[in-house]
C-alpha positions as CSV (number, residue, x, y, z in Angstrom):
1,X,0.8,2.4,-15.8
2,X,0.4,4.7,-12.7
3,X,2.2,3.9,-9.6
4,X,1.7,5.4,-6.1
5,X,2.9,5.0,-2.7
6,X,0.9,5.7,0.7
7,X,3.0,5.9,3.9
8,X,4.6,8.1,6.4
9,X,5.9,11.3,5.0
10,X,9.5,10.8,6.0
11,X,9.7,7.5,4.3
12,X,7.7,8.0,1.0
13,X,9.1,11.4,-0.2
14,X,12.1,9.7,-1.3
15,X,10.1,7.8,-3.9
16,X,9.1,11.1,-5.5
17,X,12.4,11.4,-7.5
18,X,11.4,8.0,-9.0
19,X,8.2,9.3,-10.8
20,X,5.9,7.6,-8.3
21,X,2.9,9.6,-7.0
22,X,3.7,10.1,-3.3
23,X,1.0,10.3,-0.6
24,X,2.6,11.2,2.7
25,X,0.4,10.6,5.8
26,X,1.0,12.0,9.3
27,X,-2.6,12.5,10.5
28,X,-5.9,10.8,9.7
29,X,-6.9,13.9,7.5
30,X,-3.8,13.3,5.3
31,X,-4.9,9.6,5.1
32,X,-8.4,10.6,4.1
33,X,-7.3,13.1,1.5
34,X,-4.9,10.5,-0.1
35,X,-7.5,7.9,-0.3
36,X,-9.9,10.2,-2.1
37,X,-7.2,11.0,-4.6
38,X,-6.2,7.3,-5.1
39,X,-9.8,6.3,-5.5
40,X,-10.3,9.1,-8.2
41,X,-7.2,8.2,-10.1
42,X,-6.5,5.2,-12.3
43,X,-3.4,3.6,-10.3
44,X,-2.3,0.3,-11.2
45,X,-0.1,-0.3,-8.3
46,X,-0.3,1.1,-4.7
47,X,2.6,0.5,-2.4
48,X,1.5,0.9,1.4
49,X,3.8,1.0,4.4
50,X,3.2,-1.6,7.2
51,X,2.5,1.0,9.6
52,X,-0.4,2.6,7.5
53,X,-1.8,-0.8,6.9
54,X,-2.0,-1.5,10.7
55,X,-3.4,2.0,11.4
56,X,-6.1,2.1,8.6
57,X,-6.6,-1.6,8.3
58,X,-10.4,-1.4,7.4
59,X,-9.9,1.2,4.6
60,X,-6.9,-0.7,3.1
61,X,-8.9,-3.9,3.1
62,X,-11.4,-2.2,0.9
63,X,-8.7,-1.7,-1.6
64,X,-8.0,-5.3,-1.7
65,X,-11.6,-6.0,-2.9
66,X,-11.0,-4.0,-5.9
67,X,-9.2,-5.3,-9.0
68,X,-7.0,-2.2,-9.1
69,X,-4.9,-0.8,-7.8
70,X,-2.8,-4.0,-6.9
71,X,-1.7,-3.3,-3.2
72,X,1.9,-4.2,-2.2
73,X,2.9,-3.7,1.4
74,X,6.3,-2.5,2.3
75,X,8.2,-2.0,5.6
76,X,7.6,1.2,7.2
77,X,9.5,3.0,10.0
78,X,8.9,0.6,12.8
79,X,10.4,-2.9,13.0
80,X,9.3,-5.2,10.1
81,X,6.0,-6.6,11.3
82,X,5.9,-9.4,8.5
83,X,2.6,-8.0,7.1
84,X,4.2,-7.3,3.7
85,X,5.4,-11.0,3.5
86,X,2.1,-12.4,4.5
87,X,0.2,-10.1,2.1
88,X,2.6,-11.2,-0.8
89,X,2.0,-14.9,0.1
90,X,-1.7,-14.4,-0.1
91,X,-1.4,-12.6,-3.3
92,X,0.7,-15.5,-4.8
93,X,-1.6,-18.1,-3.5
94,X,-4.7,-16.4,-5.0
95,X,-2.9,-16.0,-8.4
96,X,-1.5,-19.4,-8.6
97,X,-4.2,-21.3,-6.6
98,X,-1.6,-23.0,-4.4
99,X,0.7,-22.2,-1.5
100,X,4.2,-22.0,-2.7
101,X,5.9,-22.0,0.9
102,X,7.1,-18.4,1.2
């Protein structure tokens, strides 16, 4: 199972030592190169920081339409926006067919 993380460089570099493929983004060019690599690889799970989700929402939503990779949103450098919690809630509702009250 291949796992990747997409987010701000200063946050995601720490994940490299865990064997996770790291895609650090500082500019739109970095994001576009990362997305191309992710689309051409067989990642099962993609962690994305909240800041990247906010900034590139349209492209990230396209990933949600695919069965893989599974997208998990994690907090970024700014204050927690609650996007990750809402995303997890929707994923659980979709999987279980019911709201479990997160």
